[in-house]
C-alpha positions in Angstrom: 73.8 105.6 94.3 77.1 103.8 95.1 79.0 101.8 92.6 79.8 98.2 93.1 83.2 96.9 91.8 84.3 93.3 91.6 87.9 92.2 91.1 86.6 89.6 88.6 85.5 92.4 86.2 87.6 92.9 83.1 87.8 96.7 83.7 88.4 96.4 87.5 91.9 97.9 87.4 90.7 100.9 85.4 87.7 101.5 87.6 89.8 101.2 90.7 92.3 103.7 89.4 89.5 106.1 88.6 88.4 106.0 92.3 91.9 107.1 93.3 91.9 110.2 91.2 91.7 113.2 93.6 89.2 115.9 92.5 91.3 118.8 91.1 88.8 121.1 89.5 89.9 124.7 89.1 93.3 124.1 90.8 95.0 126.6 88.6 92.4 129.3 89.5 92.7 128.5 93.2 96.5 128.7 93.1 96.4 132.0 91.2 93.9 133.5 93.6 95.8 132.3 96.6 99.1 133.8 95.3 97.4 137.2 95.0 96.0 136.9 98.6 99.4 136.0 100.0 101.2 138.8 98.2 98.5 141.3 99.4 98.9 140.2 103.0 102.7 140.1 102.9 102.7 143.6 101.4 100.0 145.4 103.4 99.7 143.4 106.7 96.7 144.2 108.9 95.0 146.3 106.3 95.0 143.5 103.8 93.7 141.0 106.4 90.8 143.3 107.3 89.9 143.9 103.7 89.9 140.2 102.9 88.0 139.4 106.0 85.3 141.9 105.0 85.1 140.4 101.6 85.1 136.7 102.4 83.6 136.6 106.0 81.2 139.6 105.8 82.9 141.0 109.0 83.1 144.8 109.1 85.8 144.9 111.8 87.9 148.0 111.5 91.0 146.6 113.4 92.6 143.3 114.1 92.0 144.0 117.8 88.3 143.5 117.1 89.1 140.0 115.6 91.3 138.9 118.5 89.6 136.7 121.1 90.4 137.6 124.7 90.7 135.4 127.8 87.4 136.7 129.1 85.6 135.5 126.1 87.2 132.1 126.3 86.0 131.7 129.9 82.5 133.0 129.2 82.1 130.5 126.4 83.2 127.6 128.5 80.8 128.6 131.2 77.9 129.0 128.7 77.9 125.7 126.9 76.0 122.5 127.8 77.8 120.9 130.8 77.7 117.5 129.0 79.5 119.1 126.0 82.1 120.6 128.3 82.6 117.2 130.0 83.1 115.6 126.6 85.6 118.3 125.5 87.5 117.8 128.8 87.6 114.1 128.4 88.9 114.5 124.8 91.6 116.8 125.9 92.7 114.5 128.7 92.8 111.4 126.4 94.6 113.2 123.6 97.1 114.6 126.1 97.7 111.1 127.7 98.4 109.6 124.3 100.8 112.3 123.2 102.6 112.3 126.6 103.4 108.6 126.0 104.4 109.4 122.4 106.7 112.2 123.8 108.4 109.7 126.2 109.1 107.3 123.4 111.1 110.0 121.5 113.9 109.6 124.1 116.0 112.2 125.8 116.0 115.9 124.7 119.7 115.5 124.2 121.8 112.4 123.5 125.5 112.1 122.8 128.2 109.5 122.5 132.0 109.6 122.1 133.8 107.6 119.5 137.2 105.9 119.7 139.0 109.1 118.6 137.4 111.1 121.3 135.0 112.9 119.0 131.6 113.9 120.6 128.6 113.2 118.4 125.0 113.6 119.2 121.7 115.5 118.8 119.7 118.2 120.6 115.9 118.0 120.4 114.0 121.2 121.0 110.3 122.3 120.8 109.4 125.0 118.4 108.8 128.5 119.8 105.6 129.6 118.0 103.0 127.5 116.0 100.0 128.6 114.1 96.9 126.5 114.1 94.3 126.8 111.4 90.8 125.4 112.2 88.1 125.3 109.5 84.8 127.1 109.9 81.9 128.2 107.8 79.7 125.2 107.0 80.6 123.5 110.3 82.6 124.1 113.4 85.4 121.8 114.6 86.4 122.1 118.3 87.9 118.6 117.9 90.5 120.0 115.5 91.5 122.5 118.2 92.2 119.7 120.5 93.9 117.4 118.0 96.4 120.1 117.0 96.9 122.2 120.2 97.4 119.3 122.6 100.3 117.5 120.9 101.9 120.9 120.3 101.7 121.7 124.0 103.0 118.3 125.0 105.9 118.8 122.7 106.7 122.0 124.6 105.7 124.7 122.1 105.8 128.0 123.9 103.2 130.0 122.0 100.1 128.8 120.1 98.1 131.1 117.9 94.7 130.0 116.5 92.9 131.3 113.5 89.4 130.4 112.4 87.0 131.9 109.9 84.0 133.5 111.6 81.3 134.5 109.0 79.7 137.8 110.2 81.8 137.6 113.3 80.0 134.6 114.7 82.1 131.8 116.4 81.0 128.7 118.3 81.2 128.9 122.1 82.1 125.2 122.0 85.1 125.9 119.8 86.1 128.8 122.2 85.8 126.4 125.1 88.1 123.9 123.4 90.6 126.7 122.8 90.3 127.7 126.5 90.8 124.1 127.7 93.9 123.6 125.5 95.6 126.8 126.5 95.6 128.8 123.3 97.7 131.9 123.7 96.3 134.0 120.9 93.2 133.7 118.7 92.0 135.7 115.7 88.7 135.4 113.8 90.4 135.3 110.5 90.2 132.5 108.0 91.1 131.4 104.5 94.3 132.0 102.6 94.7 135.4 104.3 95.0 133.7 107.7 97.7 131.4 106.4 99.5 134.3 104.8 99.3 136.4 108.0 100.7 133.5 110.1 103.5 132.9 107.6 104.7 136.4 106.9 103.4 138.2 110.0 101.4 141.5 110.2 101.3 144.4 112.6 98.9 142.3 114.9 99.6 138.7 114.0 103.1 137.6 114.7 104.9 135.2 112.3 105.0 131.6 113.4 107.5 128.8 112.8 105.0 126.3 111.5 101.3 126.1 110.4 99.2 123.1 111.1 95.6 122.1 110.7 93.2 121.3 107.8 91.2 123.6 105.5 89.6 123.9 102.1 91.3 124.0 98.8 92.3 127.7 99.3 93.8 127.0 102.7 95.7 123.9 101.3 97.0 125.9 98.4 98.1 128.7 100.7 100.0 126.3 103.0 101.7 124.8 100.0 102.8 128.3 98.7 104.1 129.6 102.1 106.1 126.4 102.8 109.7 127.5 103.0 108.8 130.7 104.8 107.4 128.5 107.5 106.9 124.8 108.1 103.6 123.1 107.5 102.2 119.8 108.6 100.9 118.6 105.3 98.7 119.6 102.3 95.5 117.8 103.2 92.8 116.8 100.8 89.2 115.6 101.3 88.7 113.2 104.1 88.5 109.4 103.4 87.8 106.0 104.9 88.4 102.5 103.6 86.5 99.8 105.5 87.5 96.2 105.2 84.7 93.8 106.3 84.1 90.0 106.4 80.9 88.0 107.0 81.1 88.6 110.7 80.7 92.4 110.4 77.6 94.2 111.5 76.2 95.7 108.2 74.3 98.5 109.9 77.5 99.6 111.6 79.4 99.4 108.3 76.9 101.6 106.6 76.9 104.2 109.3 80.7 104.3 109.2 80.5 105.0 105.4 77.9 107.7 106.0 80.0 109.3 108.8 82.8 109.8 106.4 80.7 110.9 103.4 78.8 113.6 105.4 82.0 115.7 105.7 81.5 117.1 102.3 80.8 116.1 98.7 84.5 115.4 97.9 84.9 113.0 100.9 85.5 109.3 100.0 84.0 106.2 101.7 84.9 102.8 100.3 84.0 99.3 101.5 86.2 96.2 100.6 85.0 92.7 101.3 85.4 89.1 100.2 81.7 88.4 100.9 79.2 88.9 98.1 76.5 88.7 100.7 78.0 91.5 102.8 78.5 93.7 99.7 74.8 93.2 98.6 73.4 93.9 102.0 75.6 97.0 102.4 74.3 98.4 99.1 70.7 97.6 100.1 71.1 99.3 103.5 72.7 102.4 102.0 69.6 102.8 99.9 67.2 102.2 102.8 68.9 104.4 105.4 70.1 107.3 103.4 66.8 109.2 103.3 66.9 109.2 107.1 70.1 111.2 107.3 70.1 114.9 108.0 72.9 115.5 105.6 71.4 113.2 102.9 72.3 115.4 100.0 76.0 115.6 100.9 76.2 111.9 101.6 74.4 111.0 98.4 76.8 113.1 96.3 79.9 111.8 98.0 78.9 108.2 97.7 77.8 108.6 94.0 80.9 110.4 92.9 83.7 108.9 95.0 82.3 106.0 97.0 82.3 102.3 96.2 81.6 98.8 97.4 84.4 96.6 96.2 84.2 92.7 96.2 87.5 90.9 95.9 88.4 87.2 95.9 90.7 86.8 98.9 92.8 88.5 101.6 95.7 89.1 99.2 93.5 91.2 97.0 92.1 93.0 100.0 95.6 94.1 101.0 96.4 95.0 97.4 93.5 97.5 97.4 94.3 98.8 100.9 97.9 99.5 100.0 97.0 101.0 96.7 94.8 103.5 98.3 97.0 104.2 101.4 93.8 105.6 103.1 93.6 108.3 105.7 91.4 106.0 107.8 91.4 102.2 107.6 88.8 100.1 109.5 89.5 96.4 109.8 86.0 95.2 110.6 87.0 91.5 110.5 87.1 88.6 112.9 90.9 88.6 113.1 92.1 92.2 112.5 95.7 91.6 113.7 96.2 88.9 111.1 95.3 91.4 108.4 97.2 94.3 110.0 100.5 92.5 109.4 100.0 93.0 105.6 99.0 96.7 105.8 101.9 98.9 104.6 100.2 102.3 104.2 97.4 103.9 106.3 97.1 107.1 108.3 95.1 105.6 111.2 94.1 101.9 111.6 91.0 100.8 113.6 91.1 97.2 114.7 87.9 95.2 114.9 84.3 96.2 114.3 83.9 97.8 117.7 86.6 100.4 116.7 84.6 103.0 114.8 86.6 105.6 113.0 84.5 108.3 114.6 86.2 107.7 118.0 89.5 108.6 116.3 87.9 111.9 115.3 87.1 112.8 118.9 88.2 110.8 121.9 90.5 107.9 121.2 93.8 109.8 121.8 95.8 110.0 118.5 95.5 113.2 116.5 92.9 113.1 113.8 95.1 115.2 111.5 96.1 112.5 109.1 97.7 112.1 105.6 95.1 112.0 102.8 95.0 111.2 99.1 97.5 108.3 99.3 100.2 110.3 101.1 100.3 107.8 103.9 102.9 106.2 101.7 105.3 108.8 102.9 103.5 110.9 105.6 102.4 110.3 109.1 99.7 111.4 111.6 100.3 114.7 113.4 102.2 114.2 116.6 104.6 115.7 119.1 107.5 115.0 116.7 105.9 117.5 114.3 106.5 120.3 116.8 110.1 119.6 117.5 113.4 120.4 115.7 116.6 118.4 115.9 120.2 119.8 115.9 123.2 117.6 115.2 126.1 118.1 117.5 129.7 117.5 116.4 132.7 118.1 118.8 136.1 116.9 117.4 139.0 116.1 119.6 142.5 117.1 118.4 143.2 113.5 117.4 139.8 113.2 115.8 140.2 116.4 113.8 143.4 115.0 112.2 141.8 111.6 111.3 138.5 113.0 110.0 140.2 116.0 108.3 142.5 113.8 106.2 139.5 111.9 104.7 137.4 115.1 104.4 140.2 116.8 102.5 140.5 114.0 100.0 136.8 114.0 99.3 136.6 117.8 99.1 139.4 117.9 96.5 137.6 115.2 94.6 134.6 117.4 94.4 136.7 120.4 93.3 136.1 122.4 96.6 139.6 123.6 97.5 138.6 125.9 100.3 136.8 122.9 101.9 139.9 120.8 101.6 142.2 123.6 103.1 139.8 124.2 106.0 140.2 120.5 106.9 143.9 120.3 106.2 144.6 123.3 108.5 143.5 121.3 111.4 145.6 118.3 110.3 148.7 120.4 110.0 148.0 122.5 113.1 
């Protein structure tokens, strides 16, 4: 049901590496299909989006106006949902906003500048993007939390326009998702999903205006589309299946550990849930509890497949080996369910989000803790970061030379330009020197 690795095994390194391999079945077919969709939408605009929406979402709308969500529908949805759900959404929005407002303050001034000894002015201007597209997955499940985790940091950054797209099979969309869109101040929303939504946001159509950047997770087709339109627009990341790596010692609550593994595995069959421990007893009890509790789970089949194909319980000899495994995987989510998480934290080099102590369940990061749950996956935490206000801002360098500074800087620039064989560069610098 879930494999058990031990660092003392002769083939441990090979088995560990096999766990790190991301599922890549049919990637060539996905890329080819997505390229055709993007070309179709870029060339035919609304007509292509409607045709593809009929094909993939079984929605017979005859115009994009029918797929656009209006303000009245947002308000009606918010008023129709369970008051407890609305309260939870409101709290989530407030906490995510509070976190990102603090993050925004730490970025410093929107413009900074200094003057060097030659009187040259040097600095930077930081501006929010004008228009951002948010993709929220749909189909098997609905994710109002993703609306919050993408729209709120964009708003805090100062983005002027937010357009949301979500697949809506047969035209059905969750009122809870609409309520989340209402609470976060979405400006435009279209019931369009898949690669065609990404293409429309990237290239623009008669009804869907082009954006500066596209953010939000999706399936393999959405990820491939974001990768292919990068350059026309910015993207946050190319996200893969969700993952958690839980580190536990003998003080950890085994029932909680198992539920945390299940919580990750129930996303889909490609999700990855891994436990690492120095305790043989904890490892054995986790495996036993997985077997005992799995039949009680509503998404048993999904969890069972995920754990069997990509999950593992890993026993290692000491803390050094724990950290080696953690930093090798560079997981999207890292739980440190140990007695002294801060001591272990010092050795963690790569992780998207880190949860300290066994009371810090990864699931609160999905919904209400504050940081965005849009995180780097598949080991990309080695070079990528969680979505935040900085992802919705651009920076412009500022250079203002004084007359004296132009002479000093121009002489050195001319020498380097001629060394590179760029005579016009050199003369452009020398003109200021002579002048």
